[in-house]
N, C-alpha and C positions, 0 to 999 in steps of 0.2 A: 435374394430370396423374397425379401419383403416387396421389393418392386414388381417381381413376377407375380406374386401373389396379389397385389393390387391391380396389375394389369387384367388380370383374370376377372376381377369384378368391375373394372371399367374398360370396355373395349378401346375407348377413345385413347386412353393412355398408350396402348400398342400402337395406334395409327399415329400418335405425335412422335413416337420414338422412331417409327418408320419415315415420317417425314424428316425429322432429324438427320437419318442417314440418307437422305436424297430421293426417297421413293415417290414419284410424281402420281402413282396410283393411289397411295395413301393420301396424298394431298387432295385429289379429286373425291376420295371417299369422305374425308373430312368436310369438305365443302358440300357435298351431297347431305351429310347428316347434320352438319351444324350451321349451314348456310341461313336457314330461316332465323335461327336464334340470333345469330350475329347481326343480321338485319334489324332484328327487333331491339337489340341493344343500342345499334346505330340511331334507330328511330327515337328510341326512348332519349338518348342524349341529346338530340338535336330537335325533336319535335316536328320534323318535316320530313315528308316523304320523298321530295325531290331531291336527288344527290346520294340517296341511300346506296344505290348500285355502284357508283364512283367510290365511295367511301369503303364499302364492302371490298371492293377490288384491292384498294391500298392496304386493307387489313390481311387479306389472304397473301399477298406478296411479302409483307412483313412476316408473317406466320413462316412462309416458306424460307425466309432469310434467317429467322432467329430460332427455329425449332431446335436446332442442334445444340443452341446455348440454354435451354431449359433444363435446369438441373433435376427436377422432379417431375416427369411426365404425368403423373398421377394428379399433379395441380394444374393440370391443363384448362380447366375452366376459368379458374382465376385469371391465369396468364392470357387467355384468349380475350376474356372479358375486358382486361385492363387495355389490351392492344386496341380492341373495337371501341372502347369508351375514349382513348386518347386520340384515335383517328378521328372520330366523330366531333370531338371537342375542337380539334386542330381545323377541320374543314369548317365547322361553325364560325370559329374565331376569323378565318380567313375570309369567309363569305361576308361577315358583318364589316370587316376592314374595308373589303373592295366596295361594299354599298355605301360605307361613310365616305369614302374617297370619291366615288362618283357622284354622291350627294354634294359634296363640297364643290365639284366641278359645275354641277348645275346651279347651286347657289350663286357661284360667280357669274353665271350667265344672266341668272334673274337681276342681280345687282347692276349688271352692265347695261340692262334694257330696262329702265325705269318705266313706270306707266303700264306695266302688264296685269292692272288690277281688274280689268274686264274679264268675264268667264270665258269668252271665246280666245282672248289672248292667252290666259292661263291653260286652256285646254291645248291651243297649238304649242305652247312651251312644253307641257307634259308631254305631247307627241314627239316633239323633237327631241327631248330628253330620252324617251324610251328607244327611239330609233338611233340616237347616239350610243345608248348602252348596249343595244344589240349589237352595232357595228364594232364596238370595242370589244364585247365578248367574243365575236367571231373572228377576231385576229389570231393568227396562230401565236401560241405562247411566246416565241422567241421575239416577236414584235410587240405583243401585248405588254409584256412585263417592263420593257425599257419605255415605252409609251406613257404607262402609268406613272412609273417613277418620275418622269420627266414633267408631264402636264398635270399630274395630281399632286404629287410630292413635291415638285418644283426642285428635283435634285439636278445638280450639274452633270455633264457628260462624264467628267471624271468621276464623279460619286457613283454614278450608274455602273461605269466600267469597273470600278473597284468592287462594287457589291454583287456584280454578275460575273467578274473574273473575265472581262472583255477589255480589248484595246479601245481607247476613245474613238478611232476611226470606225470601228465596228458599232459601237453605240451609235454614232451619227449615221451610218448606213441603215442600221435597223429602224431608227426613227424616222429616215426619210421614207423607207418602205412602209413602215406603219402608216405615216400620214396619207401616203399615196394610196394604199389600200382602203383606209377609211374614206378618203376623197371619192374613190370608184364605187364604194358601197353605198354612200350618202347620196350620191348622185345617180345611183343607177346604172353606172357604165362599168359593168364587171367584166 
């Protein structure tokens, strides 16, 4: 009785209950009503506009999967906030880690090429780094992940295979394909 009374005062609680029962129309309605708020939570947590849509999409997928487990639909706002905040934090952490790993790759390049103290050389190195970053980012995920683990983290094929749940042969194949794709993109022969 109390839940029904709370649902009358808060129409979103009824929508959350319907989502928990698998109603896709209720999900669309929640996204329509609360999409802007969720995007605001994500932006507030990350401080960046780029990537908000990707994180929001992950939030809505998690809402769809977990709505049936919400004990009290009247507490939907706290629950949704927590999901959005955690997704934003995870995305920011992942982005910082990628940036750090790629920075380490480029620091190695600078160490290997002494004498790049002239501004024109520094600019050229910066442009090459950005080109490399773009090329790595453009790799499909199944090639990008083992590439980063091998060349930025210096993991062995066996370690990569264990982490990704792949046989070593598959890891080797994906790395060969990743290098080939990078070479094609960097030389313009796509």
